[in-house]
Each structure stands twice: as structure tokens, then as C-alpha cells.
C-alpha positions, 0 to 999 in steps of 0.5 A: 314411685317415691323418691328418697335422696341419700345425703352422700357423694360417695359412690360406694355408699350410694351403691349400697343404699341403692341395692337395698332400697330400689328393690323395695320400690323407691327411686334413690337419688344422691347428692351427685344428682344435686350438684348445687347443694353445698356441703353440710359441715359436720360439726356434731360430736356424735354420729346422730348429731352429724346425720341429723344435720345433713338430713334435716338441712338438705331435706329443707333445701330440696323439699324431699325426703332425705336419708343421711348416715354418719358412720365410723369405726370405733376401736376399743384400744383407742377408746372408740377412736376414730369414731365421728372423725373416721373419714378425716382421721388423717386430716384433710383432704379425706384419704382412705389409705392415709386413714388406714395407715394412721390406724395401723401405726397407732395400734402398732404402738400397743404391745399385744393390744386388743384389736377388737372394733366395731363399725357403727352407723346412725341413719336419720331420715328427714322430710318436711313437716315430719319428725325425723326418724333415727335408727342405729346399726353395728357390726363387731370385728377386729382390726387386721394386721395388714389390709386385704381385699379390693372391694369396699372403701374406707376401713373395709380392707382392715375390718376383719370378721373373725367368723368369716376369716375375711375383711369387709373388703374381701366380701362380695357386695351381696355378702357385705350388704347382708351384714354391714352396719348400714345393712343392720340400720337399714333393716331397722329403718325398713320396719318404719319406712312405709309408715313414715312415708305416708 
């Protein structure tokens, strides 16, 4: 069974990747399994730069295939912010509640503002001696006026899917894993994964 390391310590994110990759016969590990690996500083200005930095640096250290994602929320009214700064939008240390509060506060300053937004995910798979594989996925939605739902993490309680009338955090894991930006990117990745692993 081939092993793939997901470059995250976020248990919510790890669960999503495991649910999608384990049924396909991959043993999924995360950085929680490798506590000695130091954090890779995300110094890039694009999702791809950050995902590539994480995947290639960690793959070199572990000598294993590594899948890294850089994901974020892009709000049209805020010119695509918070974007690559989504996780640290309200500063360090990372805090979902503070990030959500800052986003609502900024949108509140716009009278009758558009609340359209998208979740973006760039996945980079890296392994020693092989060209990295890059895929992207997005899901369109709107920013809700108030958070709703207990499932999910990050901006999920604010990300409203108009066609479902629910936020991401109100979906079950199965529903979310069928439509999320990571799911869209992973489906693209799945088309290449067997070939890439050879």
C-alpha cells in the first residue's frame, strides 16, 4: 500500500484527505505522524508557491511522496482577500473565530455590498526525483451575514452555498467532501495519481 504524507497538522483537513484517499488504497499520514519536521514558512504570494514550498521541502526531508495544499477564501468585494492570508487574516496565532469576525466587520463597512466569494485550493504533489504535480479546485458561494453550523473549520460557518441554502459548516462530512474546493482539486489529482506514483 503506497504511503502519501499530507503536509498538514490540521486534523479537520487531514480527515477530509483520508476520507478521499484511503478508499483508493493509499496509506495516508500527516505531519502529526512526523512531529520532528519543522514548520515550512509560507512565504509565497500565490497558493501554488506556498503549496509547492511545503510539498517539495517536506518530501525532500522524508524521502516520501507528499501532498500539500494551500487553500483560502477569496471575497470579490475585498478584491480577492483574504486569499493566501486566509489562515492568518486576523494575525497570529491563527484563530478561526477572529478571522471570521474580521471578515464580517470588513464586509459590514460596505453598504449593500456583493457577498459573492469562492473557496480556492491548489494541490501540489511532490516526490523525490519526479516533477511536482499541480492541480486546482474552486467552489462558488456567498458570505453569510452570521455564522451557522458546527461541522467544518476555518470560514466554513460563513461560506453559504445558495443552491443548498446551507453553509459549508451545516453540511455532513460526506456532503462537504463531494463538493468542496479540496474535493474538486482531488478529483483532478485522482486522474493522474496512479500514473504519477509509478
